[in-house]
C-alpha positions in Angstrom: 85.4 81.6 123.4 87.2 81.8 126.7 88.6 85.2 127.7 91.8 83.4 128.6 92.2 82.0 125.1 95.3 83.0 123.2 94.2 84.7 119.9 96.4 85.4 116.9 95.7 86.6 113.4 97.4 85.1 110.4 97.3 87.0 107.1 99.1 87.4 103.9 99.0 87.2 100.1 96.3 85.4 98.2 99.1 84.1 96.0 100.7 81.9 98.6 103.8 80.1 97.6 105.0 76.6 98.7 107.3 78.4 101.1 104.5 80.3 102.7 102.3 77.2 102.8 104.9 75.1 104.5 105.7 77.9 107.1 102.0 78.5 107.9 101.3 74.8 108.4 104.4 74.2 110.5 103.7 77.3 112.6 100.2 76.3 113.5 101.2 72.7 114.1 103.8 73.8 116.6 101.5 76.2 118.3 98.7 73.6 118.6 99.6 72.4 122.1 98.9 76.0 123.4 95.4 75.8 121.8 95.3 79.3 120.3 92.4 80.7 118.3 93.4 81.4 114.7 91.7 84.5 113.1 91.9 85.3 109.4 89.9 86.6 106.5 88.7 83.3 104.9 90.2 84.6 101.6 92.4 82.8 99.1 96.0 82.0 99.9 97.4 82.5 103.4 94.0 83.0 105.0 92.4 79.7 104.0 95.7 77.9 104.5 95.8 79.1 108.2 92.1 78.3 108.8 92.3 74.8 107.2 95.4 74.0 109.2 93.8 75.2 112.4 90.8 72.9 111.8 93.2 70.0 111.0 94.7 70.4 114.5 91.4 70.8 116.3 91.9 74.6 117.0 89.2 77.2 117.0 89.3 79.5 114.0 87.4 82.7 113.3 86.7 83.9 109.7 86.3 87.7 109.5 84.2 88.4 106.5 84.1 91.5 104.2 80.4 91.0 103.4 77.1 89.9 104.9 76.4 86.5 106.4 74.0 85.6 103.6 76.8 84.6 101.3 80.4 83.3 101.2 83.2 84.9 99.2 85.0 83.3 97.5 82.3 80.8 96.7 84.8 78.0 96.3 85.4 78.2 100.1 81.8 77.3 100.9 82.9 73.7 101.4 84.9 74.8 104.4 82.0 76.7 106.1 80.7 73.7 108.1 84.1 72.9 109.6 84.7 76.6 110.5 81.3 76.8 112.2 82.0 73.7 114.2 85.4 75.0 115.3 84.8 78.7 115.8 82.6 80.7 113.4 82.4 83.8 111.4 82.1 87.5 112.3 81.2 90.6 110.2 80.2 94.1 110.7 78.2 94.3 107.5 74.5 93.9 106.9 73.4 90.6 105.6 72.7 92.0 102.1 76.2 93.6 101.9 78.3 92.5 99.0 82.1 91.8 99.0 83.0 95.3 97.7 86.6 96.2 97.4 86.5 98.8 100.2 84.9 96.3 102.6 88.1 94.2 102.7 90.2 97.1 104.0 87.5 98.0 106.5 87.4 94.4 107.9 91.2 94.4 108.3 90.9 96.5 111.4 88.7 93.8 113.0 91.2 91.1 112.2 93.9 93.2 113.8 91.8 94.2 116.8 90.6 90.7 117.7 94.0 89.3 118.3 97.0 89.6 120.6 99.3 89.5 117.6 99.1 89.6 113.8 101.4 87.4 111.7 102.1 88.3 108.0 103.2 85.1 106.3 103.8 86.4 102.8 103.1 89.7 101.1 104.1 91.6 98.0 105.4 95.2 98.3 101.8 96.3 98.5 98.8 94.4 99.8 96.0 94.3 102.3 97.9 92.3 104.8 100.3 95.3 105.2 97.3 97.5 106.0 96.4 95.0 108.6 99.9 95.1 110.1 99.8 98.9 110.2 96.4 98.9 112.0 97.7 96.3 114.5 100.7 98.5 115.2 98.3 101.5 115.7 96.4 99.3 118.2 99.6 98.6 120.1 99.3 94.9 119.1 102.4 92.8 118.3 103.2 92.3 114.6 105.3 89.5 113.2 106.5 89.0 109.6 108.1 85.9 108.0 111.4 86.8 106.2 112.2 85.7 102.7 114.8 86.0 100.0 115.4 89.6 98.9 114.3 89.0 95.3 111.1 86.9 96.1 108.1 89.0 95.1 105.9 87.7 97.9 108.5 88.2 100.6 109.2 91.9 99.8 106.3 93.2 102.0 107.4 91.1 105.0 111.0 92.0 104.5 110.1 95.7 104.5 108.0 95.4 107.6 111.1 93.9 109.4 113.5 96.4 107.9 111.3 99.3 109.0 110.9 97.8 112.4 107.2 97.5 112.0 107.3 93.8 112.8 109.3 91.2 114.6 111.0 88.7 112.5 109.5 85.2 113.0 111.2 82.1 111.9 109.4 79.6 114.1 106.7 79.2 116.7 109.3 79.6 119.4 109.8 83.2 118.4 106.1 84.0 118.9 105.9 82.1 122.1 108.9 83.9 123.5 108.0 87.4 122.5 104.4 87.1 123.6 105.5 85.6 127.0 103.4 82.5 126.4 106.3 80.3 127.4 106.5 82.3 130.7 102.8 81.6 131.4 103.4 77.8 131.0 106.4 77.9 133.2 104.6 79.6 136.1 102.6 76.5 136.6 105.8 74.4 136.9 108.1 76.0 139.5 111.8 75.3 138.8 114.4 75.2 141.6 116.9 78.0 141.1 120.5 77.1 140.7 122.9 78.5 143.3 125.8 79.0 140.7 124.9 79.9 137.2 127.5 80.2 134.4 127.1 83.1 132.0 129.0 83.7 128.8 130.5 87.2 128.0 127.4 88.5 126.2 125.1 87.2 128.9 127.3 88.9 131.6 127.2 92.2 129.7 123.4 92.1 129.4 123.0 91.0 133.0 125.2 93.8 134.3 123.3 96.3 132.2 119.9 95.2 133.5 121.2 95.2 137.1 122.3 98.8 136.6 119.4 100.1 134.5 116.5 98.1 135.8 113.6 97.0 133.5 114.5 97.7 129.8 113.1 97.1 126.3 114.7 94.6 124.0 115.6 97.4 121.5 117.2 99.5 124.3 119.3 96.5 125.5 120.6 95.9 121.9 121.3 99.6 121.4 123.1 100.3 124.7 125.0 97.0 124.7 125.9 97.5 121.1 124.6 94.1 120.0 122.4 93.1 117.1 118.7 92.5 117.9 118.8 88.8 116.9 121.8 88.2 119.2 120.1 89.9 122.1 116.8 88.0 121.5 118.5 84.6 121.5 120.7 85.5 124.5 117.7 86.7 126.6 116.0 83.4 125.9 119.0 81.5 127.1 119.2 83.7 130.2 115.5 83.2 130.9 116.0 79.4 130.7 118.9 79.8 133.2 116.5 81.6 135.6 118.5 84.9 135.8 116.1 87.2 133.9 112.4 87.3 133.1 110.3 88.9 130.4 107.6 91.3 131.3 104.6 92.7 129.3 105.5 95.3 126.7 108.7 93.5 125.6 110.5 94.6 128.9 113.1 92.4 130.7 114.5 92.5 134.2 116.9 90.5 136.3 115.4 88.1 138.9 
């Protein structure tokens, strides 16, 4: 696997719903042109959905196992092993004779979090292993994303809590991930764009531009707080301003004027 490859982990409940399946498949389909590596746990639900979809779109995928390489768990997923091996492979820290014991799944979650630039939680109940993975990813200073759902949906409660507690960015499409990870910026750098001499900004854009001119590089959260604007409004406005060529995103979720 190339060191320049974009690597993301996709995790979630074993009881994936039609909503989670549709989102997972659409997300990977839309990310496919960027050729990311998809890491997951090869388990039921979100994991196998992500890995099957990655294979469908010709992407590399890594299955992180909670047992030795002499077996596959769950056994029903054995039929997917050849395709994963052709399009990536499997990793494990356990001896070949190790069984899929309960505690091993929590141990392997730190590898799923550590292998990738970002972890995406597609669906989760209020408690679940994917929330542990999200916490570990945060402790590793990796980006975490969660798919929002309806307040009363059981398998959206964990994701909604991550967003509410500011432990994860809300993700509603591939564009959110591309923007917040600066992947779009990398693509743009290969295609120079002539800067406009006169750029029209709306009132919110003018306020953010003036703030960044005065304060210099700032975090997304700081911009929202100091400009007294909601995060979602600042996020979409910054994207528009980037497209207009007046600001640019920097590593660590910082932004500055050009």
